[in-house]
MARDOLUM-511183 format. One line per field, with one value per residue: x, y, z of N, C-alpha, C in turn; residue in three letters. Coordinates in nm, 2 decimals, padded with zeros to 4 digits. Example, Ala and Ser with C-alpha at 12.3 -4.5 7.8 and 13.67 -1.06 7.14 Angstrom:
BEGIN
n.X	c(01.32, 01.28) .
n.Y	c(-00.57, -00.22) .
n.Z	c(00.78, 00.71) .
ca.X	c(01.23, 01.37) .
ca.Y	c(-00.45, -00.11) .
ca.Z	c(00.78, 00.71) .
c.X	c(01.32, 01.29) .
c.Y	c(-00.33, 00.00) .
c.Z	c(00.78, 00.79) .
code	c(ala, ser) .
END
This chain:
BEGIN
n.X	c(02.54, 02.86, 03.15, 03.46, 03.72, 04.05, 04.31, 04.44, 04.64, 04.73, 04.78, 04.72, 04.73, 04.69, 04.44, 04.28, 04.28, 04.15, 03.89, 03.80, 03.79, 03.58, 03.37, 03.35, 03.21, 02.97, 02.91, 02.78, 02.79, 03.04, 03.26, 03.49, 03.77, 03.94, 04.26, 04.31, 04.50, 04.86, 05.20, 05.20, 05.21, 04.99, 04.77, 04.56, 04.41, 04.33, 04.18, 03.97, 03.86, 03.77, 03.59, 03.40, 03.32, 03.27, 03.04, 03.05, 03.31, 03.57, 03.77, 04.11, 04.44, 04.63, 04.48, 04.38, 04.61, 04.69, 04.52, 04.54, 04.81, 05.11, 05.20, 05.28, 05.42, 05.67, 05.97, 05.98, 05.71, 05.60, 05.72, 05.60, 05.34, 05.35, 05.43, 05.20, 05.00, 05.08, 05.00, 04.72, 04.60, 04.39, 04.45, 04.44, 04.34, 04.24, 04.04, 03.70, 03.71, 03.95, 03.89, 03.67, 03.78, 03.94, 03.75, 03.61, 03.80, 03.85, 03.62, 03.56, 03.39, 03.43, 03.35, 03.13, 02.82, 02.69, 02.41, 02.45, 02.72, 03.04, 03.23, 03.55, 03.86, 04.10, 04.06, 03.79, 03.84, 04.02, 03.97, 04.13, 04.40, 04.48, 04.63, 04.51, 04.65, 04.73, 04.94, 04.94, 04.78, 04.78, 04.77, 04.51, 04.23, 04.28, 04.27, 04.25, 04.15, 03.92, 03.77, 03.75, 03.61, 03.36, 03.25, 03.12, 02.87, 02.87, 03.05, 03.36, 03.51, 03.82, 04.11, 04.43, 04.66, 04.74, 04.74, 04.59, 04.35, 04.18, 04.06, 03.95, 03.68, 03.75, 04.01, 04.18, 04.37, 04.38, 04.54, 04.45, 04.55, 04.58, 04.32, 04.25, 04.16, 03.89, 03.62, 03.37, 03.12, 02.96, 03.22, 03.49, 03.43, 03.27, 03.08, 03.17, 03.39, 03.69, 03.77, 04.03, 04.08, 04.30, 04.53, 04.48, 04.67, 04.92, 05.03, 05.13, 05.19, 05.38, 05.30, 05.27, 05.03, 04.73, 04.49, 04.15, 03.81, 03.52, 03.19, 02.93, 02.65, 02.71, 02.96, 03.29, 03.52, 03.85, 04.00, 04.27, 04.49, 04.69, 04.88, 05.03, 05.29, 05.54, 05.52, 05.40, 05.60, 05.81, 05.71, 05.71, 05.98, 06.05, 05.98, 06.11, 06.05, 05.93, 06.02, 06.25, 06.23, 05.97, 05.89, 06.03, 05.92, 05.67, 05.72, 05.79, 05.59, 05.59) .
n.Y	c(00.08, 00.18, 00.37, 00.32, 00.50, 00.55, 00.67, 00.90, 01.09, 01.35, 01.35, 01.48, 01.42, 01.14, 01.13, 01.28, 01.13, 00.89, 00.99, 01.07, 00.82, 00.71, 00.88, 00.81, 00.57, 00.64, 00.65, 00.78, 00.79, 00.82, 00.70, 00.78, 00.65, 00.79, 00.95, 01.17, 01.36, 01.42, 01.31, 01.38, 01.65, 01.82, 01.91, 02.10, 02.10, 01.84, 01.80, 01.98, 01.86, 01.61, 01.69, 01.80, 01.58, 01.34, 01.14, 01.05, 01.10, 00.95, 00.96, 00.94, 00.82, 01.01, 01.24, 01.28, 01.32, 01.56, 01.75, 01.69, 01.63, 01.47, 01.23, 00.96, 00.91, 00.83, 01.02, 01.12, 01.11, 01.27, 01.52, 01.57, 01.60, 01.83, 02.02, 02.00, 02.09, 02.36, 02.45, 02.42, 02.50, 02.74, 03.09, 03.41, 03.59, 03.44, 03.33, 03.22, 02.98, 02.85, 02.81, 02.65, 02.41, 02.33, 02.29, 02.08, 01.87, 01.85, 01.75, 01.49, 01.18, 00.86, 00.61, 00.43, 00.29, 00.08, -00.06, -00.40, -00.37, -00.24, 00.06, 00.18, 00.34, 00.22, -00.01, -00.18, -00.19, 00.01, 00.28, 00.47, 00.40, 00.12, -00.15, -00.38, -00.65, -00.87, -01.03, -01.11, -01.32, -01.65, -01.97, -02.00, -01.87, -01.56, -01.36, -01.09, -01.09, -01.23, -01.05, -00.84, -00.96, -01.01, -00.76, -00.66, -00.73, -00.84, -00.74, -00.58, -00.28, -00.14, 00.07, 00.21, 00.02, 00.02, -00.19, -00.38, -00.63, -00.93, -01.06, -01.34, -01.48, -01.74, -01.74, -01.70, -01.54, -01.33, -01.15, -00.86, -00.90, -01.18, -01.24, -01.16, -00.90, -00.90, -00.97, -01.17, -01.17, -01.45, -01.58, -01.78, -01.75, -01.80, -01.63, -01.36, -01.10, -00.92, -00.64, -00.48, -00.17, -00.07, 00.20, 00.52, 00.73, 00.65, 00.37, 00.05, -00.21, -00.29, -00.20, 00.07, 00.19, 00.38, 00.28, 00.17, 00.08, -00.05, -00.11, -00.34, -00.44, -00.75, -00.78, -00.69, -00.48, -00.42, -00.13, -00.04, 00.22, 00.40, 00.69, 01.02, 00.98, 01.08, 01.35, 01.41, 01.32, 01.50, 01.74, 01.68, 01.65, 01.91, 02.04, 02.13, 02.02, 01.78, 01.46, 01.32, 01.05, 00.99, 01.06, 00.88, 00.64, 00.64, 00.58, 00.32, 00.19, 00.12) .
n.Z	c(-01.09, -00.99, -00.91, -00.73, -00.58, -00.45, -00.24, -00.37, -00.34, -00.41, -00.68, -00.97, -01.24, -01.26, -01.14, -01.31, -01.54, -01.45, -01.38, -01.63, -01.75, -01.60, -01.66, -01.93, -01.93, -01.84, -01.57, -01.28, -01.00, -00.76, -00.52, -00.27, -00.10, 00.06, 00.16, -00.01, -00.02, 00.04, -00.03, -00.31, -00.57, -00.62, -00.43, -00.40, -00.64, -00.66, -00.43, -00.49, -00.72, -00.62, -00.42, -00.59, -00.76, -00.62, -00.45, -00.19, 00.03, 00.22, 00.52, 00.51, 00.64, 00.57, 00.52, 00.77, 00.91, 00.80, 00.92, 01.20, 01.26, 01.17, 01.33, 01.35, 01.12, 00.87, 00.80, 00.54, 00.45, 00.65, 00.60, 00.35, 00.43, 00.58, 00.39, 00.23, 00.41, 00.43, 00.19, 00.20, 00.44, 00.59, 00.62, 00.80, 00.62, 00.42, 00.14, 00.06, -00.09, -00.01, 00.26, 00.24, 00.13, 00.34, 00.55, 00.44, 00.43, 00.70, 00.81, 00.71, 00.69, 00.86, 00.77, 00.54, 00.46, 00.21, 00.14, 00.20, 00.20, 00.31, 00.32, 00.37, 00.48, 00.59, 00.80, 00.96, 01.23, 01.29, 01.13, 00.99, 01.01, 01.04, 00.86, 00.62, 00.52, 00.26, 00.29, 00.55, 00.58, 00.67, 00.76, 00.85, 01.05, 01.23, 01.53, 01.46, 01.19, 01.22, 01.37, 01.19, 00.97, 01.09, 01.10, 00.89, 00.62, 00.36, 00.12, 00.19, 00.12, 00.07, 00.09, 00.13, 00.16, -00.10, -00.27, -00.50, -00.45, -00.34, -00.03, 00.13, 00.33, 00.36, 00.40, 00.19, -00.07, -00.35, -00.60, -00.80, -01.05, -01.07, -01.07, -01.31, -01.32, -01.25, -01.03, -00.90, -00.66, -00.49, -00.52, -00.42, -00.15, 00.18, 00.30, 00.30, 00.17, 00.14, -00.04, -00.20, -00.35, -00.47, -00.57, -00.69, -00.72, -00.64, -00.71, -00.58, -00.66, -00.83, -01.08, -01.26, -01.34, -01.28, -01.05, -00.99, -00.90, -01.06, -00.97, -01.01, -00.90, -00.81, -00.92, -00.94, -01.10, -01.17, -01.29, -01.48, -01.56, -01.78, -01.73, -01.73, -01.56, -01.56, -01.58, -01.34, -01.16, -01.23, -01.13, -00.86, -00.81, -00.83, -00.60, -00.30, -00.04, -00.09, -00.11, -00.35, -00.39, -00.38, -00.63, -00.79, -00.72, -00.85, -01.11, -01.11, -00.98, -00.70) .
ca.X	c(02.68, 02.93, 03.30, 03.53, 03.86, 04.12, 04.46, 04.47, 04.77, 04.76, 04.83, 04.61, 04.74, 04.62, 04.30, 04.21, 04.26, 04.05, 03.76, 03.77, 03.75, 03.45, 03.28, 03.33, 03.12, 02.84, 02.89, 02.76, 02.82, 03.18, 03.29, 03.64, 03.80, 04.03, 04.39, 04.31, 04.63, 04.98, 05.30, 05.20, 05.23, 04.87, 04.67, 04.44, 04.34, 04.27, 04.07, 03.86, 03.79, 03.71, 03.47, 03.30, 03.28, 03.25, 02.92, 03.09, 03.46, 03.60, 03.89, 04.23, 04.54, 04.70, 04.39, 04.37, 04.74, 04.69, 04.45, 04.58, 04.95, 05.16, 05.28, 05.33, 05.46, 05.81, 06.01, 05.94, 05.57, 05.58, 05.75, 05.50, 05.22, 05.38, 05.42, 05.06, 04.93, 05.11, 04.92, 04.58, 04.54, 04.35, 04.51, 04.34, 04.28, 04.20, 03.90, 03.60, 03.75, 04.05, 03.82, 03.58, 03.86, 03.99, 03.64, 03.58, 03.90, 03.84, 03.49, 03.54, 03.35, 03.52, 03.29, 03.00, 02.75, 02.61, 02.34, 02.53, 02.86, 03.10, 03.34, 03.64, 03.99, 04.19, 04.01, 03.68, 03.89, 04.08, 03.93, 04.23, 04.54, 04.52, 04.64, 04.46, 04.75, 04.71, 05.06, 04.91, 04.70, 04.86, 04.71, 04.38, 04.18, 04.34, 04.18, 04.23, 04.07, 03.79, 03.70, 03.72, 03.50, 03.24, 03.21, 03.04, 02.78, 02.90, 03.18, 03.43, 03.59, 03.93, 04.23, 04.54, 04.78, 04.77, 04.76, 04.46, 04.34, 04.07, 04.09, 03.82, 03.66, 03.81, 04.15, 04.25, 04.40, 04.41, 04.56, 04.37, 04.61, 04.55, 04.18, 04.23, 04.09, 03.74, 03.58, 03.22, 03.08, 03.05, 03.33, 03.60, 03.40, 03.15, 02.98, 03.23, 03.51, 03.75, 03.82, 04.12, 04.05, 04.42, 04.55, 04.48, 04.78, 05.05, 05.02, 05.25, 05.19, 05.48, 05.23, 05.25, 04.91, 04.63, 04.39, 04.03, 03.72, 03.38, 03.11, 02.80, 02.59, 02.80, 03.08, 03.39, 03.62, 03.96, 04.04, 04.41, 04.49, 04.81, 04.88, 05.17, 05.36, 05.67, 05.49, 05.38, 05.73, 05.89, 05.66, 05.75, 06.12, 06.07, 05.94, 06.21, 06.00, 05.88, 06.14, 06.26, 06.19, 05.82, 05.88, 06.09, 05.83, 05.56, 05.77, 05.81, 05.47, 05.63) .
ca.Y	c(00.08, 00.30, 00.36, 00.35, 00.54, 00.56, 00.70, 00.99, 01.14, 01.48, 01.32, 01.53, 01.36, 01.02, 01.15, 01.33, 01.01, 00.81, 01.05, 01.06, 00.68, 00.69, 00.95, 00.74, 00.46, 00.70, 00.63, 00.91, 00.78, 00.79, 00.70, 00.79, 00.59, 00.87, 00.99, 01.26, 01.44, 01.35, 01.26, 01.44, 01.79, 01.90, 01.89, 02.19, 02.06, 01.71, 01.82, 02.04, 01.76, 01.51, 01.76, 01.82, 01.46, 01.22, 01.14, 01.04, 01.09, 00.91, 01.01, 00.85, 00.86, 01.13, 01.34, 01.30, 01.38, 01.70, 01.83, 01.67, 01.61, 01.34, 01.19, 00.82, 00.90, 00.84, 01.16, 01.15, 01.13, 01.38, 01.65, 01.59, 01.65, 01.97, 02.10, 02.01, 02.18, 02.50, 02.48, 02.41, 02.55, 02.88, 03.20, 03.51, 03.66, 03.34, 03.34, 03.11, 02.85, 02.79, 02.77, 02.53, 02.29, 02.29, 02.24, 01.95, 01.77, 01.84, 01.68, 01.37, 01.07, 00.75, 00.49, 00.45, 00.17, 00.08, -00.19, -00.49, -00.35, -00.13, 00.13, 00.23, 00.35, 00.12, -00.13, -00.15, -00.18, 00.14, 00.33, 00.54, 00.36, -00.02, -00.21, -00.51, -00.70, -01.01, -01.11, -01.15, -01.44, -01.77, -02.10, -02.00, -01.75, -01.49, -01.27, -00.97, -01.11, -01.27, -00.93, -00.77, -01.03, -01.00, -00.62, -00.63, -00.84, -00.89, -00.69, -00.46, -00.21, -00.07, 00.12, 00.22, -00.05, 00.05, -00.32, -00.43, -00.77, -00.97, -01.15, -01.40, -01.54, -01.87, -01.71, -01.71, -01.41, -01.32, -01.02, -00.83, -00.96, -01.32, -01.25, -01.09, -00.77, -00.91, -01.06, -01.18, -01.23, -01.49, -01.67, -01.80, -01.71, -01.85, -01.52, -01.23, -01.08, -00.78, -00.59, -00.36, -00.11, -00.01, 00.34, 00.61, 00.82, 00.59, 00.22, -00.02, -00.35, -00.29, -00.16, 00.22, 00.25, 00.41, 00.17, 00.19, -00.03, -00.03, -00.22, -00.36, -00.54, -00.85, -00.79, -00.58, -00.48, -00.32, -00.06, 00.01, 00.32, 00.47, 00.84, 01.08, 00.99, 01.15, 01.49, 01.42, 01.31, 01.62, 01.84, 01.64, 01.68, 02.06, 02.09, 02.09, 01.95, 01.65, 01.37, 01.27, 00.91, 00.99, 01.07, 00.76, 00.52, 00.65, 00.53, 00.18, 00.13, 00.05) .
ca.Z	c(-01.12, -00.93, -00.91, -00.60, -00.60, -00.32, -00.24, -00.48, -00.30, -00.47, -00.82, -01.05, -01.37, -01.25, -01.11, -01.43, -01.64, -01.39, -01.39, -01.77, -01.78, -01.53, -01.75, -02.06, -01.90, -01.80, -01.43, -01.21, -00.85, -00.73, -00.38, -00.25, 00.03, 00.14, 00.12, -00.12, -00.01, 00.08, -00.12, -00.45, -00.59, -00.66, -00.34, -00.42, -00.76, -00.63, -00.33, -00.56, -00.80, -00.53, -00.37, -00.70, -00.83, -00.54, -00.37, -00.05, 00.05, 00.35, 00.58, 00.51, 00.74, 00.53, 00.54, 00.91, 00.96, 00.75, 01.02, 01.34, 01.27, 01.12, 01.44, 01.33, 00.98, 00.85, 00.78, 00.40, 00.45, 00.74, 00.53, 00.25, 00.49, 00.63, 00.27, 00.19, 00.50, 00.40, 00.07, 00.22, 00.57, 00.57, 00.71, 00.85, 00.50, 00.32, 00.08, 00.08, -00.15, 00.08, 00.38, 00.20, 00.12, 00.48, 00.62, 00.38, 00.48, 00.85, 00.85, 00.64, 00.77, 00.87, 00.71, 00.47, 00.42, 00.09, 00.16, 00.28, 00.18, 00.39, 00.26, 00.47, 00.42, 00.64, 00.86, 01.05, 01.37, 01.29, 01.00, 00.91, 01.02, 01.04, 00.73, 00.60, 00.43, 00.21, 00.34, 00.69, 00.57, 00.68, 00.75, 00.91, 01.12, 01.34, 01.60, 01.38, 01.07, 01.26, 01.41, 01.06, 00.89, 01.16, 01.11, 00.77, 00.58, 00.23, 00.07, 00.25, 00.02, 00.14, 00.02, 00.23, 00.13, -00.24, -00.33, -00.54, -00.43, -00.25, 00.08, 00.15, 00.47, 00.36, 00.42, 00.06, -00.12, -00.49, -00.65, -00.91, -01.17, -01.07, -01.10, -01.44, -01.29, -01.23, -00.92, -00.88, -00.53, -00.37, -00.56, -00.32, -00.01, 00.24, 00.31, 00.30, 00.11, 00.15, -00.17, -00.20, -00.48, -00.52, -00.56, -00.81, -00.74, -00.61, -00.71, -00.52, -00.70, -00.94, -01.20, -01.24, -01.39, -01.18, -01.02, -00.92, -00.93, -01.09, -00.90, -01.07, -00.81, -00.75, -00.99, -00.92, -01.20, -01.15, -01.41, -01.48, -01.67, -01.80, -01.72, -01.75, -01.43, -01.57, -01.55, -01.19, -01.10, -01.25, -01.04, -00.72, -00.80, -00.83, -00.47, -00.21, 00.07, -00.14, -00.14, -00.49, -00.39, -00.41, -00.78, -00.84, -00.70, -00.94, -01.23, -01.09, -00.92, -00.58) .
c.X	c(02.74, 03.08, 03.35, 03.67, 03.92, 04.26, 04.50, 04.61, 04.82, 04.82, 04.72, 04.62, 04.67, 04.47, 04.22, 04.18, 04.15, 03.91, 03.71, 03.72, 03.61, 03.35, 03.25, 03.23, 02.98, 02.81, 02.88, 02.80, 02.96, 03.20, 03.44, 03.67, 03.91, 04.18, 04.39, 04.44, 04.74, 05.07, 05.31, 05.20, 05.11, 04.75, 04.54, 04.35, 04.27, 04.16, 03.95, 03.78, 03.71, 03.58, 03.36, 03.24, 03.23, 03.12, 02.95, 03.25, 03.49, 03.74, 04.00, 04.33, 04.61, 04.61, 04.38, 04.50, 04.75, 04.63, 04.51, 04.73, 05.00, 05.26, 05.34, 05.39, 05.61, 05.84, 05.97, 05.79, 05.53, 05.61, 05.65, 05.37, 05.24, 05.37, 05.27, 04.98, 04.95, 05.03, 04.77, 04.52, 04.51, 04.43, 04.40, 04.27, 04.24, 04.06, 03.82, 03.64, 03.85, 03.98, 03.73, 03.66, 03.90, 03.87, 03.60, 03.67, 03.89, 03.72, 03.46, 03.49, 03.45, 03.48, 03.16, 02.95, 02.67, 02.53, 02.42, 02.68, 02.91, 03.22, 03.42, 03.78, 04.09, 04.13, 03.89, 03.73, 03.96, 04.07, 04.04, 04.37, 04.57, 04.52, 04.58, 04.55, 04.72, 04.83, 05.04, 04.83, 04.79, 04.79, 04.57, 04.35, 04.28, 04.24, 04.15, 04.13, 03.93, 03.70, 03.66, 03.61, 03.37, 03.18, 03.14, 02.97, 02.82, 03.04, 03.23, 03.52, 03.69, 04.03, 04.35, 04.66, 04.83, 04.79, 04.63, 04.45, 04.20, 04.13, 03.96, 03.81, 03.70, 03.96, 04.23, 04.27, 04.42, 04.43, 04.47, 04.42, 04.58, 04.40, 04.14, 04.14, 03.94, 03.71, 03.43, 03.19, 02.96, 03.16, 03.43, 03.56, 03.29, 03.04, 03.04, 03.36, 03.56, 03.81, 03.91, 04.11, 04.18, 04.43, 04.55, 04.61, 04.92, 05.04, 05.15, 05.26, 05.28, 05.41, 05.20, 05.12, 04.81, 04.53, 04.27, 03.93, 03.58, 03.30, 02.97, 02.73, 02.69, 02.94, 03.17, 03.50, 03.72, 03.99, 04.18, 04.44, 04.63, 04.79, 05.02, 05.24, 05.49, 05.64, 05.47, 05.51, 05.81, 05.84, 05.71, 05.90, 06.15, 06.03, 06.03, 06.17, 05.94, 06.00, 06.14, 06.22, 06.05, 05.80, 05.92, 05.99, 05.71, 05.60, 05.78, 05.68, 05.50, 05.61) .
c.Y	c(00.20, 00.27, 00.39, 00.38, 00.55, 00.61, 00.78, 01.05, 01.25, 01.46, 01.36, 01.46, 01.22, 01.03, 01.19, 01.22, 00.92, 00.86, 01.05, 00.92, 00.66, 00.76, 00.87, 00.62, 00.51, 00.68, 00.76, 00.90, 00.74, 00.80, 00.70, 00.74, 00.67, 00.88, 01.06, 01.33, 01.35, 01.30, 01.35, 01.59, 01.88, 01.88, 01.97, 02.13, 01.93, 01.72, 01.88, 01.94, 01.66, 01.57, 01.77, 01.69, 01.35, 01.24, 01.13, 01.03, 01.06, 00.97, 00.90, 00.90, 00.98, 01.25, 01.38, 01.36, 01.53, 01.79, 01.82, 01.65, 01.47, 01.27, 01.05, 00.80, 00.90, 00.99, 01.20, 01.19, 01.26, 01.52, 01.68, 01.65, 01.80, 02.06, 02.12, 02.10, 02.33, 02.54, 02.50, 02.49, 02.70, 02.97, 03.30, 03.57, 03.57, 03.36, 03.22, 02.98, 02.78, 02.74, 02.65, 02.40, 02.24, 02.23, 02.10, 01.84, 01.75, 01.75, 01.56, 01.26, 00.95, 00.62, 00.52, 00.31, 00.18, -00.06, -00.28, -00.47, -00.23, -00.07, 00.19, 00.25, 00.24, -00.01, -00.09, -00.13, -00.04, 00.20, 00.40, 00.48, 00.21, -00.07, -00.35, -00.57, -00.84, -01.09, -01.16, -01.28, -01.56, -01.89, -02.11, -01.87, -01.69, -01.40, -01.15, -00.99, -01.16, -01.15, -00.85, -00.83, -01.02, -00.86, -00.58, -00.75, -00.91, -00.86, -00.57, -00.40, -00.12, -00.02, 00.10, 00.15, -00.03, -00.08, -00.38, -00.58, -00.80, -01.06, -01.20, -01.45, -01.69, -01.86, -01.74, -01.57, -01.43, -01.18, -00.99, -00.89, -01.11, -01.34, -01.19, -00.97, -00.78, -01.01, -01.05, -01.25, -01.33, -01.59, -01.67, -01.78, -01.80, -01.75, -01.38, -01.22, -00.93, -00.75, -00.47, -00.30, -00.06, 00.14, 00.41, 00.67, 00.77, 00.44, 00.16, -00.17, -00.37, -00.27, -00.01, 00.27, 00.27, 00.30, 00.22, 00.08, 00.03, -00.15, -00.22, -00.47, -00.64, -00.86, -00.66, -00.59, -00.37, -00.26, -00.01, 00.10, 00.39, 00.62, 00.89, 01.09, 01.06, 01.30, 01.51, 01.42, 01.43, 01.73, 01.81, 01.68, 01.83, 02.12, 02.04, 02.00, 01.81, 01.57, 01.32, 01.12, 00.89, 01.00, 00.94, 00.65, 00.52, 00.58, 00.38, 00.11, 00.06, 00.14) .
c.Z	c(-01.06, -00.93, -00.77, -00.63, -00.46, -00.34, -00.36, -00.46, -00.39, -00.61, -00.92, -01.19, -01.37, -01.22, -01.23, -01.53, -01.58, -01.41, -01.54, -01.81, -01.72, -01.62, -01.88, -02.05, -01.85, -01.65, -01.36, -01.06, -00.83, -00.58, -00.36, -00.11, 00.11, 00.09, -00.01, -00.13, 00.03, -00.04, -00.25, -00.45, -00.61, -00.56, -00.36, -00.53, -00.73, -00.53, -00.40, -00.65, -00.72, -00.47, -00.47, -00.75, -00.74, -00.45, -00.22, -00.06, 00.20, 00.40, 00.57, 00.62, 00.70, 00.55, 00.69, 00.96, 00.91, 00.86, 01.16, 01.36, 01.23, 01.22, 01.42, 01.19, 00.98, 00.80, 00.64, 00.39, 00.54, 00.67, 00.42, 00.31, 00.53, 00.51, 00.23, 00.28, 00.47, 00.27, 00.10, 00.34, 00.55, 00.67, 00.74, 00.73, 00.39, 00.27, 00.11, 00.02, -00.06, 00.20, 00.35, 00.19, 00.26, 00.56, 00.57, 00.43, 00.63, 00.89, 00.77, 00.73, 00.77, 00.79, 00.64, 00.43, 00.30, 00.09, 00.25, 00.27, 00.27, 00.32, 00.37, 00.42, 00.46, 00.69, 00.95, 01.20, 01.39, 01.15, 00.92, 00.91, 01.01, 00.89, 00.73, 00.49, 00.39, 00.26, 00.48, 00.69, 00.57, 00.66, 00.81, 00.98, 01.22, 01.41, 01.52, 01.27, 01.11, 01.30, 01.28, 00.99, 00.96, 01.16, 00.98, 00.72, 00.45, 00.18, 00.15, 00.15, 00.10, 00.04, 00.11, 00.20, -00.02, -00.32, -00.37, -00.53, -00.36, -00.14, 00.13, 00.29, 00.47, 00.38, 00.30, 00.01, -00.27, -00.53, -00.77, -01.04, -01.18, -01.10, -01.24, -01.43, -01.28, -01.12, -00.91, -00.75, -00.56, -00.41, -00.45, -00.18, 00.04, 00.25, 00.28, 00.23, 00.13, 00.01, -00.16, -00.34, -00.55, -00.51, -00.69, -00.83, -00.70, -00.60, -00.65, -00.55, -00.82, -01.08, -01.18, -01.28, -01.27, -01.17, -00.95, -00.96, -00.97, -01.04, -00.97, -01.00, -00.75, -00.82, -00.97, -01.03, -01.17, -01.29, -01.39, -01.59, -01.67, -01.79, -01.72, -01.61, -01.44, -01.54, -01.40, -01.12, -01.11, -01.15, -00.89, -00.71, -00.79, -00.70, -00.36, -00.10, 00.04, -00.18, -00.28, -00.50, -00.42, -00.56, -00.84, -00.83, -00.80, -01.07, -01.23, -01.03, -00.79, -00.46) .
code	c(unk, unk, unk, unk, unk, unk, unk, unk, unk, unk, unk, unk, unk, unk, unk, unk, unk, unk, unk, unk, unk, unk, unk, unk, unk, unk, unk, unk, unk, unk, unk, unk, unk, unk, unk, unk, unk, unk, unk, unk, unk, unk, unk, unk, unk, unk, unk, unk, unk, unk, unk, unk, unk, unk, unk, unk, unk, unk, unk, unk, unk, unk, unk, unk, unk, unk, unk, unk, unk, unk, unk, unk, unk, unk, unk, unk, unk, unk, unk, unk, unk, unk, unk, unk, unk, unk, unk, unk, unk, unk, unk, unk, unk, unk, unk, unk, unk, unk, unk, unk, unk, unk, unk, unk, unk, unk, unk, unk, unk, unk, unk, unk, unk, unk, unk, unk, unk, unk, unk, unk, unk, unk, unk, unk, unk, unk, unk, unk, unk, unk, unk, unk, unk, unk, unk, unk, unk, unk, unk, unk, unk, unk, unk, unk, unk, unk, unk, unk, unk, unk, unk, unk, unk, unk, unk, unk, unk, unk, unk, unk, unk, unk, unk, unk, unk, unk, unk, unk, unk, unk, unk, unk, unk, unk, unk, unk, unk, unk, unk, unk, unk, unk, unk, unk, unk, unk, unk, unk, unk, unk, unk, unk, unk, unk, unk, unk, unk, unk, unk, unk, unk, unk, unk, unk, unk, unk, unk, unk, unk, unk, unk, unk, unk, unk, unk, unk, unk, unk, unk, unk, unk, unk, unk, unk, unk, unk, unk, unk, unk, unk, unk, unk, unk, unk, unk, unk, unk, unk, unk, unk, unk, unk, unk, unk, unk, unk, unk, unk, unk, unk, unk, unk, unk, unk) .
END
């Protein structure tokens, strides 16, 4: 049994509650699908906890933008990355802790295989940036999804969209809510399924509770946890370079 978290986005209140929940179940192995930073007010604390607690952490698009530049980001996200870089990037006189964080974020891998399962932030075709959206599923196969389904053997675990759901190789989609927060492979599939684990730090499915999954062989369980988003929002509102809309969306889960 192991846990998969994603899209922390510098939200220490949400991350702390999630880690406490994982500990309460005695789970030792935690995998992170990336976007440790971006949007939120506590990048240092979140990076430190993820470094300490996660067996593997993958690179998300915000982690990548932190190091290489937020070139394709909207202005709100770009300013958040600029502020985050100021907090994390080492200077000439920086100590070992600062340099260790930056080295960690600079060297994150793009993908990780767990047996027949694949972990990635965005998509096998573009690990950091491509979105796999349930809304793209229409009446049958597309070239994009055919390529994605051919790139793994059983389950593909992703984040990036912040929308917890499954997308099957029969081109059906179910939200975690529709599945009552539990999915067992190979239900609804012929051979393969994409599982979006949702977001710890910035849910977007109109449920403000933090989201992550616990995986036990063939069963995936989404865990939804309340946390003090008002505290996180207040900190965002107190930082000039972080748009207040980033605080407002935490309260609505959008």
